[in-house]
C-alpha positions in Angstrom: 53.0 119.2 24.7 51.1 116.1 25.7 52.1 113.2 27.8 55.6 114.1 29.0 59.0 115.4 27.9 60.3 115.3 24.3 63.5 113.7 25.6 62.1 110.2 26.1 62.6 108.9 22.6 65.7 108.8 20.4 66.4 112.5 20.6 66.3 113.4 16.9 63.9 116.3 16.9 66.1 117.8 14.2 67.0 114.8 12.0 70.7 114.0 12.1 70.7 113.7 8.3 69.7 117.4 8.2 72.3 118.3 10.9 75.1 117.0 8.7 73.7 118.7 5.6 73.1 122.1 7.3 76.6 122.1 8.9 78.3 121.0 5.7 76.3 123.4 3.5 77.3 126.3 5.7 80.9 125.2 5.5 80.9 124.9 1.7 79.2 128.2 1.3 81.9 129.8 3.4 84.6 127.8 1.5 83.2 129.0 -1.8 83.7 132.6 -0.6 87.2 131.6 0.3 87.1 133.9 3.3 86.3 133.3 7.0 84.5 135.9 9.2 87.8 137.7 9.7 88.6 137.9 6.1 91.3 135.2 6.2 91.6 132.4 3.7 89.9 129.0 4.7 92.7 126.7 5.8 91.0 123.3 5.4 89.5 121.3 2.6 85.7 120.3 2.8 86.6 116.8 4.0 87.9 118.3 7.2 84.6 119.9 7.9 82.7 116.8 7.0 84.8 114.9 9.6 84.2 117.7 12.1 80.4 117.6 11.6 80.4 113.8 11.7 82.3 113.7 15.0 80.0 116.2 16.5 77.0 114.0 15.7 78.8 110.9 17.1 79.4 112.8 20.3 75.7 113.7 20.4 74.9 110.0 19.8 77.2 108.9 22.7 75.6 111.5 25.0 72.2 110.1 24.1 73.3 106.4 24.6 74.7 107.4 28.1 71.4 109.1 28.9 69.4 106.0 27.9 71.6 103.8 30.1 70.7 105.9 33.1 66.9 106.0 32.5 64.6 104.0 34.7 61.3 102.1 34.3 59.2 105.1 35.2 60.6 107.1 32.3 59.8 104.2 29.9 56.2 104.1 31.2 55.9 107.9 30.6 57.3 107.4 27.1 54.7 104.8 26.2 52.0 107.0 27.6 53.2 109.9 25.4 53.3 107.8 22.3 49.7 106.8 23.0 48.6 110.3 23.8 50.0 111.6 20.6 47.3 109.7 18.7 44.4 111.0 20.8 42.9 114.5 20.5 43.6 116.3 23.8 40.8 116.0 26.3 38.4 114.7 23.7 38.6 118.0 21.9 37.1 118.5 18.4 39.4 118.7 15.4 41.1 122.2 15.4 42.1 122.6 11.8 41.1 122.0 8.2 42.3 118.7 6.6 44.9 120.5 4.6 46.7 121.5 7.8 47.3 117.9 8.9 48.3 116.6 5.4 50.9 119.4 5.2 52.2 118.6 8.7 52.7 114.9 7.7 54.6 116.0 4.6 56.8 118.3 6.5 57.8 115.6 9.0 59.4 113.6 6.2 63.2 113.5 5.9 65.4 111.0 4.2 65.6 109.1 7.5 62.2 109.4 9.0 58.5 109.4 8.3 57.5 110.6 11.8 59.5 113.0 14.1 60.4 111.9 17.7 58.5 114.8 19.2 54.9 115.7 18.0 52.9 118.7 19.2 49.6 120.5 18.6 47.6 117.3 18.2 49.0 116.9 14.7 49.3 113.1 14.7 45.9 112.8 16.5 44.5 115.1 13.8 45.9 112.9 11.1 44.4 109.8 12.7 41.0 111.6 12.9 41.1 112.6 9.3 42.1 109.1 8.1 39.2 107.6 10.2 36.6 110.1 9.3 37.7 112.2 6.3 35.3 112.5 3.4 36.2 110.3 0.5 36.2 112.3 -2.7 37.3 109.5 -5.2 37.7 105.8 -5.0 39.6 103.7 -7.5 41.3 100.3 -7.5 45.0 100.3 -7.1 46.5 98.2 -9.9 49.1 95.5 -9.4 50.1 93.4 -6.5 48.6 90.2 -5.3 45.9 91.7 -3.0 42.9 94.0 -3.4 43.8 97.6 -2.6 41.9 100.8 -3.1 43.3 104.2 -3.9 41.2 106.8 -2.1 41.3 110.6 -2.5 40.5 112.2 0.9 39.1 115.7 1.5 42.0 118.1 1.6 44.0 116.7 -1.3 45.5 113.6 0.3 45.7 110.1 -1.3 45.5 107.0 0.9 45.9 103.3 0.2 43.0 101.3 1.8 43.7 97.6 2.3 40.4 95.9 3.1 40.0 92.9 5.3 39.5 90.0 3.0 38.8 87.1 5.3 37.2 86.9 8.7 39.0 83.6 9.1 42.9 83.5 9.0 44.3 82.1 5.8 48.0 81.8 5.3 49.3 84.0 2.5 46.6 86.6 2.6 47.3 90.2 3.8 45.9 91.0 7.2 44.8 94.6 7.6 45.4 94.6 11.4 49.0 93.5 10.9 49.8 96.8 9.1 48.3 98.7 12.0 50.1 96.7 14.7 53.4 96.9 12.8 53.1 100.7 12.6 52.7 101.0 16.3 55.6 98.5 17.0 57.8 100.7 14.8 56.9 103.7 16.9 57.6 101.9 20.1 61.1 100.8 18.8 61.7 104.4 17.7 62.2 103.1 14.1 60.1 105.9 12.6 60.1 104.9 9.0 56.7 103.3 8.7 53.9 105.1 6.9 51.0 106.2 9.2 48.4 103.4 9.3 44.9 103.6 10.9 41.9 101.3 10.9 38.6 102.4 9.4 35.2 101.0 8.6 33.8 102.4 5.3 30.2 102.3 4.2 30.3 100.7 0.7 27.0 102.1 -0.6 27.2 105.6 0.8 31.0 106.3 0.9 32.6 104.3 -1.9 30.1 103.6 -4.7 29.0 107.2 -5.3 32.6 108.3 -6.0 34.0 105.1 -7.5 35.6 105.2 -10.9 33.8 103.3 -13.7 36.6 100.8 -14.0 36.4 100.1 -10.2 32.6 99.9 -10.4 32.9 97.2 -13.1 34.4 94.9 -10.5 31.4 95.0 -8.2 29.2 91.9 -7.9 26.6 90.0 -5.9 28.5 87.1 -4.4 26.9 83.7 -4.4 23.6 85.3 -5.2 23.1 86.6 -1.7 25.8 89.2 -0.6 25.4 92.5 -2.5 28.0 95.2 -3.2 31.0 93.0 -3.1 34.1 94.0 -5.2 37.2 92.4 -6.6 39.4 95.3 -7.6 42.1 95.0 -10.2 45.1 93.3 -8.6 47.0 90.5 -10.3 44.9 87.8 -8.7 41.6 89.7 -8.4 39.8 87.5 -10.8 36.7 85.3 -10.1 38.0 82.9 -12.8 40.9 82.1 -10.5 38.6 81.1 -7.7 39.3 84.2 -5.6 36.3 85.4 -3.6 35.6 89.2 -3.6 35.7 91.6 -0.7 32.2 91.7 0.8 30.7 94.1 3.4 29.5 93.1 6.8 25.8 92.9 7.6 25.9 96.7 8.4 27.2 97.5 4.9 30.7 98.4 5.9 34.1 97.0 5.1 36.9 97.2 7.6 40.5 97.9 6.6 43.6 99.9 7.1 44.2 103.4 5.8 47.8 104.0 4.9 49.0 107.5 4.3 50.8 107.8 0.9 54.1 109.6 1.0 54.9 112.5 -1.4 56.0 111.4 -4.8 59.6 112.6 -4.3 59.9 110.0 -1.5 58.2 107.3 -3.5 60.9 107.6 -6.2 63.6 106.3 -3.8 65.9 103.6 -4.9 65.1 99.9 -4.4 67.6 97.2 -3.8 66.5 93.7 -4.7 67.4 91.0 -2.1 67.4 87.3 -2.0 63.9 85.7 -1.8 65.5 83.1 0.5 64.3 85.3 3.3 64.7 82.7 6.1 68.4 82.4 5.3 69.6 86.0 5.2 67.6 88.9 3.5 70.4 91.4 3.0 71.8 93.5 0.1 74.9 91.4 -0.3 72.8 88.3 -0.7 71.5 89.2 -4.2 73.4 86.5 -6.0 71.4 83.3 -5.8 74.0 80.8 -7.3 74.4 77.6 -5.4 77.9 78.4 -4.2 76.8 81.7 -2.7 73.7 80.1 -1.1 75.9 77.6 0.7 78.2 80.3 1.9 75.2 82.2 3.3 74.6 79.4 5.8 78.1 79.9 7.3 78.4 81.7 10.6 81.4 83.6 9.1 79.5 84.8 6.0 78.9 88.3 7.3 82.5 88.9 8.5 84.1 87.3 5.4 81.9 88.8 2.7 79.1 91.1 3.7 81.2 93.6 5.6 83.4 94.1 2.6 80.5 94.6 0.3 78.0 96.7 2.3 79.0 100.0 3.9 78.6 99.6 7.7 77.7 103.3 8.0 74.7 103.5 7.7 73.6 100.8 5.3 74.5 97.6 7.2 73.4 99.1 10.5 70.1 100.0 9.0 69.6 96.5 7.6 70.3 94.9 10.9 67.8 97.2 12.7 65.3 96.3 10.0 65.9 92.6 10.5 65.2 93.1 14.2 61.9 94.8 13.4 60.9 92.1 10.9 61.7 89.4 13.4 59.6 91.0 16.0 56.5 91.3 13.8 57.4 88.2 11.8 57.5 89.9 8.4 58.9 87.3 5.9 58.0 89.3 2.8 60.6 92.1 2.6 61.9 91.0 -0.7 63.4 94.4 -1.4 64.8 97.2 0.8 63.2 100.4 -0.3 64.9 103.6 0.8 63.1 106.8 1.7 65.6 108.7 -0.4 68.1 107.7 -3.1 70.9 109.3 -1.1 73.3 106.7 0.5 72.2 108.0 3.9 68.5 107.5 3.2 66.7 105.2 5.8 65.0 102.0 4.9 61.2 102.4 4.6 59.2 100.0 6.8 56.2 99.2 4.6 54.0 96.3 3.4 53.5 94.3 6.7 50.2 92.7 5.8 51.6 89.2 6.1 53.1 89.8 9.6 51.6 88.4 12.8 50.7 85.0 11.2 50.6 81.8 13.1 52.0 82.9 16.5 53.2 79.6 18.1 56.8 79.3 19.0 57.6 76.7 16.3 56.5 79.2 13.7 59.0 82.0 14.7 61.1 82.6 11.6 64.5 82.7 13.2 66.3 83.3 9.9 65.0 86.9 10.0 67.4 87.6 12.8 70.4 86.2 11.0 71.9 89.7 10.1 72.2 90.5 13.8 73.4 87.0 14.8 76.0 86.8 12.0 77.3 90.3 11.8 77.1 91.0 15.6 77.2 94.8 15.2 74.5 97.3 16.3 74.2 101.0 16.9 75.1 101.8 20.5 72.0 104.0 20.8 69.8 101.1 19.5 71.3 98.7 22.0 70.8 101.1 24.9 67.2 101.8 23.7 66.3 98.2 23.8 67.9 97.8 27.2 65.8 100.7 28.4 62.6 99.1 27.1 63.5 95.9 28.8 63.6 97.8 32.2 60.1 99.2 31.9 57.4 98.0 34.2 55.2 95.4 32.5 56.1 93.6 29.3 56.8 94.8 25.8 53.5 93.4 24.7 51.8 95.5 27.4 53.2 98.6 25.7 52.1 97.4 22.2 48.7 96.7 23.5 48.4 100.2 25.0 49.4 101.8 21.7 47.1 99.6 19.5 44.1 100.0 21.9 43.3 103.3 20.2 42.4 101.5 17.0 39.3 99.5 15.8 40.8 96.7 13.6 40.0 93.1 14.5 42.2 90.2 13.4 40.8 87.3 11.4 40.1 84.3 13.6 42.6 81.4 13.7 41.0 77.9 13.6 40.3 76.6 17.1 40.4 80.1 18.7 37.4 82.1 19.8 37.4 85.4 18.0 35.6 87.1 20.9 38.6 86.4 23.1 40.9 88.5 20.9 42.3 91.7 22.5 42.0 94.8 20.3 44.2 94.8 17.2 46.3 91.7 18.1 45.4 88.2 19.2 46.6 86.9 22.6 49.1 84.6 20.8 50.5 87.6 18.9 51.2 89.4 22.2 52.8 86.4 23.8 54.9 86.0 20.6 56.1 89.6 20.8 57.5 89.1 24.4 59.1 85.8 23.4 60.8 87.3 20.4 61.9 90.4 22.3 63.6 88.1 24.8 65.4 86.3 21.9 66.6 89.6 20.5 68.0 90.7 23.9 69.7 87.3 24.3 71.2 87.6 20.8 72.6 91.1 21.6 74.1 89.8 24.9 75.6 86.8 23.1 77.4 89.0 20.6 78.8 91.2 23.4 79.9 88.2 25.4 81.7 86.7 22.4 83.2 89.8 20.8 83.1 92.6 23.4 81.0 95.7 23.5 83.7 97.8 21.7 83.5 95.6 18.6 79.7 95.1 18.7 78.3 98.5 19.6 79.0 101.0 16.8 79.1 104.8 17.3 77.0 106.2 14.4 76.3 109.8 13.4 73.0 108.7 12.0 71.2 107.4 15.1 
């Protein structure tokens, strides 16, 4: 294994969801046989064994929380180094396997509560990164729907990928930013919220890599823009129409377009349930806030709204706890466009998928922090005990949170669009300096919010022991 021990992250090498299922399945099989190992009748109903399995996982969760509380800054530094090393081929080695090996590895990592495992070995993630950056494109088509140009690429080895190209070299509010997808993916890894699809930056030669394998329908959207830039394309999104005044995607002077490659999950995970939430995202984006009548909207503004209404409508285990963690993530990256919560699996224990972060990391000044995104934590004042201890541990590491994010994103090539008045050449890797400052500011706000909840209600009420941690 590279870069340190597997015990640094949330210790979920065997996903807790699967722990419950495996224990319970064994119990129910034994129950169906109506005999135990000694030939005696089973003396308990299945619910008893569910409770036993759940308590076992809660005990493991508490052990992990205690372990986190005792960890120091050196271990946090080692953990960040391991996360970074997982994305780099060992010693600059060449790729060791055929593409199919890496796509299979990615599919086998998936469980109803994770896209990535906490412990990665054999250069598997680094190999996936390499294939996404360099793999031969077999077919290119335009992904239909949505408000932005997206390509659906078939990559050598039988894998499909969404490619979101950079539209503007200057920042424009409302447009997706490819670098934001990449940065958000790495932030999710650092927070150990491993439900974000793998996202990697890539530059693609339009003439040599896309046009020869493009579908006729996609080729029909190619144009010469303003009679000077050749090989531009619109795609087939809802707004990809020159009649609507939208400019096409055009290659750089070297003939390449830059964008983010996002690994598509297997279809069985794409068929997960969706829960529509209120579009009033700055108030409270949560499952119980689906009713947009005026009376409900006024109640949402009340500090007591979560205690009085939400906790009676949304199961705390695991749904409300998952939503609160997602709100923390969205606040950190400033993702205001999570209009739905999409679950990795339709089961009630399925985790929330962290996807579509193209509009994150917008204007980074303090007055533009969307504080409403943090409302679920502030109003509900509950949090997994393991999540709280994990954030406390990160706060103890040498250097800032943004230093760790910068280390993780430094392996990528994406460049953010320039904000008016800022020199683009001064940008640091995937994120702008203002983005990095904003991450530290918002992390401090999150830690203060957690502390305020505990000061007001006490740790026993705020910190929840959860079997799905």
